[in-house]
C-alpha positions as CSV (number, residue, x, y, z in Angstrom):
1,M,-16.5,20.6,68.5
2,M,-16.5,23.7,66.4
3,K,-17.2,23.0,62.7
4,S,-15.8,25.5,60.2
5,L,-18.2,27.2,58.0
6,K,-17.3,27.5,54.3
7,L,-20.0,29.4,52.2
8,L,-20.4,31.7,49.2
9,I,-17.8,30.2,46.9
10,I,-20.2,30.3,43.9
11,P,-18.8,32.6,41.2
12,A,-22.1,34.3,41.0
13,L,-21.4,35.7,44.5
14,L,-17.6,36.2,44.0
15,L,-16.4,37.0,40.4
16,T,-19.3,37.8,38.1
17,F,-18.2,41.2,37.0
18,V,-16.4,42.7,34.0
19,V,-12.9,44.1,34.6
20,F,-12.3,47.2,32.4
21,K,-8.6,47.1,31.6
22,S,-6.9,50.5,31.2
23,N,-4.6,51.0,28.1
24,A,-1.5,51.5,30.2
25,Q,1.9,51.3,28.5
26,V,3.9,48.0,29.0
27,E,7.1,48.8,30.9
28,D,10.5,47.5,29.8
29,G,11.0,43.9,31.0
30,Q,7.4,43.4,31.6
31,T,5.7,40.3,30.3
32,I,3.1,40.9,27.7
33,D,-0.3,39.4,28.3
34,K,-0.5,35.7,27.6
35,I,-2.9,32.7,27.6
36,I,-2.9,30.9,30.9
37,A,-5.9,28.5,30.4
38,I,-7.9,27.1,27.5
39,V,-11.6,26.0,27.9
40,G,-13.2,24.6,24.7
41,E,-13.0,27.5,22.3
42,E,-12.6,30.1,25.1
43,I,-9.4,31.4,26.7
44,V,-8.3,32.8,30.0
45,M,-5.6,35.5,29.8
46,K,-3.1,36.4,32.5
47,S,-4.7,40.0,32.6
48,D,-8.1,38.2,33.4
49,L,-6.5,36.6,36.4
50,D,-4.7,39.7,37.5
51,G,-7.8,41.9,37.1
52,S,-10.0,39.4,39.1
53,L,-7.4,39.2,41.9
54,M,-7.2,43.0,42.1
55,F,-11.0,43.3,42.2
56,L,-11.2,40.6,45.0
57,A,-8.5,42.4,47.0
58,S,-10.4,45.8,46.6
59,Q,-13.5,44.0,48.1
60,N,-11.5,42.1,50.8
61,P,-8.4,44.0,51.8
62,G,-7.2,41.1,54.0
63,I,-6.7,38.8,51.1
64,D,-3.1,38.2,49.9
65,I,-3.4,38.1,46.1
66,N,0.0,36.5,46.0
67,D,-1.1,33.4,48.0
68,P,-0.9,30.5,45.6
69,E,-4.1,29.0,47.1
70,V,-6.0,32.4,46.4
71,R,-4.7,32.5,42.9
72,K,-5.7,28.8,42.3
73,M,-9.3,29.5,43.6
74,V,-9.6,32.6,41.4
75,L,-8.3,30.8,38.3
76,D,-10.6,27.9,39.0
77,N,-13.5,30.2,39.2
78,L,-12.5,31.9,35.9
79,I,-12.2,28.4,34.2
80,N,-15.7,27.5,35.7
81,E,-17.1,30.7,34.1
82,K,-15.7,29.8,30.6
83,I,-17.2,26.2,31.1
84,L,-20.6,27.8,31.8
85,V,-20.3,30.1,28.7
86,T,-19.4,27.0,26.5
87,K,-22.3,25.0,27.8
88,A,-24.7,28.0,27.4
89,I,-23.7,28.3,23.8
90,E,-24.1,24.6,23.2
91,D,-27.6,24.7,24.8
92,S,-28.5,27.6,22.5
93,I,-29.2,30.0,25.4
94,E,-30.0,33.5,24.0
95,V,-29.0,36.9,25.2
96,A,-31.0,39.9,23.9
97,D,-29.1,43.1,22.8
98,E,-31.3,45.0,25.3
99,E,-29.8,42.9,28.1
100,V,-26.3,43.6,27.0
101,N,-27.0,47.3,26.7
102,Q,-28.6,47.5,30.2
103,Q,-25.6,45.7,31.7
104,L,-23.1,47.9,29.8
105,D,-25.0,51.0,31.0
106,Y,-24.8,49.8,34.6
107,L,-21.1,49.1,34.4
108,I,-20.2,52.4,32.7
109,Q,-22.3,54.4,35.2
110,L,-20.6,52.5,38.0
111,K,-17.3,53.7,36.7
112,V,-18.5,57.3,36.2
113,Q,-19.6,57.3,39.8
114,Q,-16.2,56.0,41.0
115,L,-14.1,58.3,38.8
116,G,-16.4,61.3,38.9
117,S,-17.2,62.0,35.2
118,E,-17.3,60.3,31.7
119,K,-14.3,62.5,30.8
120,R,-12.4,61.0,33.6
121,V,-13.3,57.5,32.6
122,E,-12.2,58.1,29.0
123,D,-8.9,59.6,30.3
124,V,-8.2,56.7,32.5
125,Y,-9.1,54.0,29.9
126,G,-7.6,55.9,27.0
127,I,-10.8,55.4,24.8
128,S,-14.1,57.1,24.4
129,I,-17.3,55.7,26.2
130,S,-18.7,54.5,22.8
131,R,-15.5,52.5,22.2
132,L,-15.5,51.1,25.7
133,R,-19.0,49.9,25.2
134,Y,-17.9,48.3,21.8
135,E,-14.8,46.6,23.2
136,Y,-16.5,45.0,26.2
137,R,-19.8,44.2,24.6
138,E,-18.9,40.5,23.9
139,E,-17.4,40.2,27.4
140,V,-20.6,41.4,28.9
141,K,-22.7,39.1,26.7
142,K,-20.7,36.1,27.9
143,Q,-21.1,37.2,31.4
144,I,-24.9,37.1,31.0
145,L,-24.7,33.8,29.2
146,S,-22.8,32.2,32.0
147,E,-25.3,33.6,34.6
148,K,-28.4,32.4,32.7
149,F,-26.9,28.9,32.5
150,R,-25.9,28.9,36.2
151,Q,-29.6,29.8,37.0
152,Q,-30.8,27.0,34.8
153,M,-28.3,24.5,36.3
154,L,-29.1,25.3,39.9
155,G,-32.8,25.8,39.4
156,E,-35.0,26.8,42.4
157,I,-33.0,25.4,45.3
158,T,-34.8,25.8,48.6
159,T,-34.4,24.6,52.2
160,T,-36.9,23.0,54.5
161,P,-37.3,24.0,58.1
162,K,-35.6,20.8,59.1
163,E,-32.6,21.5,56.9
164,V,-32.3,25.1,58.4
165,E,-32.3,23.7,61.9
166,E,-29.8,21.0,61.0
167,F,-27.5,23.6,59.4
168,Y,-27.8,25.9,62.5
169,Q,-26.9,23.0,64.8
170,E,-24.0,21.9,62.6
171,Y,-22.3,25.3,62.4
172,I,-23.6,27.0,65.6
173,D,-20.1,27.7,66.9
174,S,-18.8,29.2,63.6
175,L,-21.7,31.3,62.4
176,P,-20.6,35.0,62.1
177,M,-22.0,37.6,64.4
178,I,-25.1,39.5,63.0
179,P,-23.9,43.0,62.5
180,A,-26.0,45.9,63.9
181,Q,-29.2,46.3,61.8
182,V,-32.1,48.7,61.5
183,E,-35.7,47.6,60.8
184,L,-37.0,50.0,58.2
185,Y,-40.2,50.8,56.4
186,H,-41.1,53.4,53.8
187,I,-43.8,55.2,51.9
188,V,-43.1,56.1,48.3
189,K,-44.7,58.8,46.2
190,N,-44.0,59.0,42.6
191,I,-43.4,62.4,40.9
192,E,-46.2,62.8,38.3
193,A,-45.8,65.3,35.5
194,D,-48.8,67.5,34.8
195,N,-50.7,67.2,31.7
196,T,-49.3,70.3,30.1
197,A,-45.7,69.1,30.3
198,K,-46.9,65.7,28.9
199,K,-48.5,67.4,26.0
200,D,-45.4,69.5,25.2
201,V,-43.2,66.4,25.1
202,F,-45.8,64.6,22.8
203,K,-45.7,67.7,20.5
204,L,-41.9,67.6,20.3
205,A,-42.0,63.8,19.5
206,R,-44.6,64.3,16.8
207,A,-42.6,67.2,15.3
208,V,-39.4,65.1,15.1
209,R,-41.3,62.3,13.5
210,D,-42.7,64.6,10.8
211,S,-39.2,65.9,10.2
212,I,-37.9,62.3,9.7
213,I,-40.9,61.4,7.5
214,N,-40.0,64.5,5.3
215,G,-36.5,63.2,4.7
216,G,-34.7,63.6,8.0
217,D,-32.0,61.1,9.1
218,F,-33.5,58.9,11.9
219,A,-30.0,58.2,13.4
220,E,-29.1,61.8,13.5
221,F,-32.4,62.8,15.2
222,A,-31.8,60.0,17.7
223,K,-28.3,61.3,18.6
224,R,-29.7,64.8,19.0
225,Y,-33.0,64.1,20.8
226,S,-33.0,60.6,22.5
227,S,-33.1,60.3,26.2
228,D,-31.9,56.7,26.0
229,P,-28.2,56.8,26.9
230,G,-27.7,53.1,25.9
231,T,-28.6,53.6,22.2
232,K,-28.6,57.2,21.3
233,D,-24.9,57.2,20.2
234,E,-25.8,54.2,18.0
235,G,-28.7,56.1,16.3
236,G,-31.3,54.5,18.5
237,D,-30.5,51.0,17.3
238,L,-31.9,48.4,19.7
239,G,-30.6,45.4,17.7
240,W,-32.5,42.0,17.5
241,V,-34.8,41.5,20.5
242,S,-37.0,38.6,21.2
243,K,-40.7,38.9,21.8
244,G,-41.6,39.6,25.4
245,K,-38.5,41.7,26.3
246,F,-40.1,45.2,25.7
247,Y,-43.1,46.9,27.4
248,P,-46.3,45.6,25.8
249,E,-47.2,49.1,24.4
250,F,-43.8,49.3,22.6
251,E,-43.8,45.7,21.3
252,K,-47.3,45.9,19.9
253,A,-46.5,49.1,18.0
254,A,-43.1,47.9,16.7
255,F,-44.5,44.5,15.5
256,S,-47.4,46.2,13.8
257,L,-45.1,48.3,11.6
258,N,-43.9,47.4,8.2
259,K,-40.3,47.3,7.4
260,D,-38.7,50.7,7.7
261,E,-42.1,52.3,8.7
262,I,-41.9,54.9,11.5
263,S,-44.6,54.9,14.3
264,I,-46.5,57.8,15.6
265,P,-45.3,58.6,19.3
266,V,-45.9,55.5,21.5
267,E,-46.2,56.1,25.3
268,T,-44.6,53.6,27.8
269,P,-43.5,54.1,31.5
270,F,-40.3,55.6,30.1
271,G,-41.9,58.4,28.1
272,F,-42.8,58.7,24.3
273,H,-41.0,56.7,21.7
274,I,-40.7,57.1,17.9
275,I,-40.1,53.6,16.6
276,Q,-38.8,52.2,13.3
277,T,-38.8,48.5,12.6
278,L,-35.9,47.6,10.4
279,E,-36.5,43.8,10.2
280,K,-38.8,41.3,12.0
281,R,-39.4,37.6,12.3
282,E,-42.3,35.9,14.0
283,D,-40.4,35.7,17.4
284,A,-38.1,38.7,17.2
285,M,-37.5,42.1,15.7
286,H,-34.8,44.5,14.8
287,S,-35.7,48.1,15.6
288,R,-34.6,51.5,16.6
289,H,-36.1,54.2,18.6
290,I,-36.0,57.8,19.8
291,L,-37.0,58.3,23.5
292,F,-38.6,61.5,24.8
293,R,-38.8,61.5,28.6
294,V,-41.5,63.4,30.3
295,G,-39.8,65.7,32.7
296,Q,-41.1,66.9,36.1
297,S,-41.4,70.5,37.2
298,T,-40.5,72.0,40.6
299,E,-44.2,72.1,41.3
300,D,-44.6,68.3,40.6
301,R,-41.7,67.5,42.9
302,D,-43.1,69.7,45.6
303,K,-46.5,68.0,45.3
304,A,-45.0,64.6,46.0
305,K,-42.9,65.9,48.9
306,N,-45.9,67.7,50.5
307,A,-48.0,64.6,50.4
308,L,-45.3,62.7,52.2
309,L,-44.8,65.5,54.8
310,D,-48.5,65.4,55.5
311,L,-48.2,61.6,56.1
312,K,-45.1,62.1,58.4
313,K,-47.2,64.6,60.4
314,Q,-49.9,62.0,60.8
315,V,-47.5,59.4,62.1
316,E,-46.2,61.8,64.6
317,E,-49.7,62.5,65.8
318,G,-50.1,58.8,66.5
319,A,-51.3,57.2,63.1
320,S,-49.9,53.8,62.2
321,F,-47.1,54.0,59.6
322,E,-47.8,50.6,58.2
323,N,-51.5,51.4,57.7
324,L,-50.6,54.6,55.9
325,A,-48.1,52.7,53.7
326,K,-50.7,50.1,52.7
327,E,-53.1,53.0,51.7
328,H,-50.9,55.6,50.2
329,S,-47.6,54.2,49.1
330,D,-46.7,53.9,45.3
331,D,-44.2,51.1,45.8
332,K,-46.2,48.0,44.8
333,D,-43.4,45.6,46.2
334,T,-43.6,46.9,49.8
335,K,-47.0,48.5,50.3
336,G,-48.8,45.2,50.9
337,F,-46.3,44.6,53.8
338,G,-46.9,48.0,55.4
339,G,-43.9,49.5,53.6
340,F,-41.5,47.0,55.1
341,I,-38.0,47.3,53.5
342,G,-36.2,44.8,55.7
343,R,-33.6,44.7,58.5
344,V,-30.7,46.6,56.9
345,R,-27.1,46.6,58.1
346,M,-25.9,50.1,58.8
347,N,-22.5,49.5,57.0
348,E,-24.3,48.4,53.8
349,M,-26.4,51.6,53.4
350,P,-25.3,54.4,51.0
351,A,-23.7,57.3,52.8
352,N,-26.5,59.7,52.3
353,F,-29.2,57.1,53.3
354,R,-27.2,56.1,56.4
355,E,-26.9,59.8,57.6
356,A,-30.6,60.3,57.4
357,I,-31.3,57.1,59.4
358,Q,-28.7,57.6,62.0
359,G,-30.1,61.0,63.0
360,L,-33.6,59.3,63.8
361,D,-34.6,57.8,67.1
362,D,-36.4,54.5,67.2
363,G,-40.0,55.2,65.9
364,G,-38.7,58.4,64.0
365,V,-39.7,59.3,60.5
366,S,-37.2,60.9,58.0
367,E,-37.8,63.9,55.8
368,P,-38.7,63.2,52.1
369,L,-35.7,61.7,50.3
370,P,-35.2,61.0,46.5
371,Y,-36.0,57.3,45.7
372,N,-34.8,55.4,42.7
373,G,-36.5,52.0,43.1
374,D,-38.1,52.1,39.6
375,P,-35.9,53.2,36.7
376,T,-38.9,54.4,34.8
377,K,-40.2,56.8,37.6
378,Q,-38.7,59.5,39.7
379,A,-39.9,59.4,43.4
380,Y,-39.4,60.6,46.9
381,H,-40.0,58.5,50.1
382,I,-40.2,58.9,53.8
383,I,-38.5,56.2,56.0
384,W,-39.7,54.9,59.3
385,K,-37.0,53.7,61.6
386,K,-38.9,51.2,63.8
387,Q,-36.0,49.9,65.8
388,E,-32.3,49.5,65.8
389,I,-31.0,46.0,66.6
390,P,-27.5,45.7,68.2
391,A,-24.9,43.2,66.8
392,H,-25.5,39.7,68.2
393,K,-24.9,36.0,67.8
394,P,-27.5,34.6,65.5
395,S,-30.4,32.5,66.9
396,L,-33.2,30.6,65.1
397,K,-35.8,32.5,67.0
398,E,-34.6,36.1,66.1
399,D,-32.7,35.5,62.9
400,Y,-34.4,32.6,61.1
401,K,-34.5,34.3,57.6
402,I,-30.7,35.1,57.8
403,I,-29.9,31.5,58.9
404,E,-32.2,30.1,56.3
405,K,-30.3,32.3,53.6
406,M,-27.0,30.8,54.8
407,A,-28.3,27.3,54.7
408,Q,-29.7,27.9,51.2
409,N,-26.3,29.3,50.0
410,S,-24.5,26.4,51.5
411,K,-26.8,24.0,49.7
412,K,-26.3,25.9,46.4
413,T,-22.6,25.9,46.9
414,N,-22.5,22.1,47.4
415,E,-24.8,21.5,44.4
416,Y,-22.8,23.9,42.2
417,Q,-19.5,22.2,43.0
418,K,-21.1,18.8,42.2
419,K,-22.3,19.9,38.9
420,M,-19.1,21.8,37.9
421,D,-17.1,18.5,38.6
422,E,-19.4,16.8,36.2
423,L,-18.9,19.6,33.6
424,R,-15.3,19.6,33.9
425,N,-15.2,15.9,32.9
426,E,-17.4,16.7,30.0
427,I,-15.8,19.8,28.5
428,Y,-12.1,20.1,27.4
429,W,-10.0,22.5,29.5
430,E,-6.4,22.8,30.5
431,I,-4.1,25.1,32.4
432,K,-1.1,26.5,30.4
433,E,1.1,27.9,33.3
């Protein structure tokens, strides 16, 4: 008998996002936003539910957002998120300002990519980017809190080979088809700036520091010179950050400063920083900085691309791509595995990446392409398309890792539901509509 497979109902996989709401005018006769659920000291608004439903529909066009069962599932997930936030606060889980800034940067950049420009984002939402960051800061912080507590609650859930096999046998008739995939490997070359460019950036950083020391306003110089988009509009303010969150070079310099003292330029993988420590405790500090990134010239880019073209030629002449990756790749995460990226679904690749792969035969190597695997470095990579794997029914022999992941997600879902039932009995909540 076929057994239905129900997976991936954990909110972390469905609804952990922030819905930016536009400032659209309320039409005549339209109900103003209202509270539809209360969870401890948290509330769920009708706009939260509507926004979540719209997001879900955008990801799954076949879903009927007016279906009462769908609305109930989404509302239940929103209530669960508020329960997790409440428990995270009760358990004194902390979120650093830097974590919030990074997530806000990501969400805003996502909107910029979707709408085309920062100006367009501001027009759609009726407020400036800086105001958008301010208004959604607390919501993003709560999102991170709930995710941290969820990770703590579920811990490291793994599956044994026996559990994977039992899962496979139980759901064998309802497992989804494995879409067409491509087995990919790559070799990465970072773009390294020459010493002259590095020296010029260091000189600029030192000159700005001298100007501040001689009476200049740190915040104004940060707005003018800093390459950190997350803090420059706030005068470089990083807020309170716990020890261990920054790069060691940055943290060591910042903790060594006296109150209001300004550092000499400090180098990290991001570039050079001028740091001012405003306050500090034994385990945390409140500082601000001005970041000077080290740019790369056309010559630096050509050097990286030419190195990759030489490796591509060696593969075409019979050399092993995997051996070359182990020897020459700058990507620490994949070089030890011969540059193995994974088996990637064609429909999940970015459009430009997919176009480059589709034009290759099995065993073909791409031209050098921009690579953004490390936010601190600019790089290029070449991709080896080892083989294309057609769509097929999953089997333990060919798709063990995929089935193992499904089994693990199923186990996580069951454990999550069990723990949420316990928390719903522990924390006050009610639905108002």
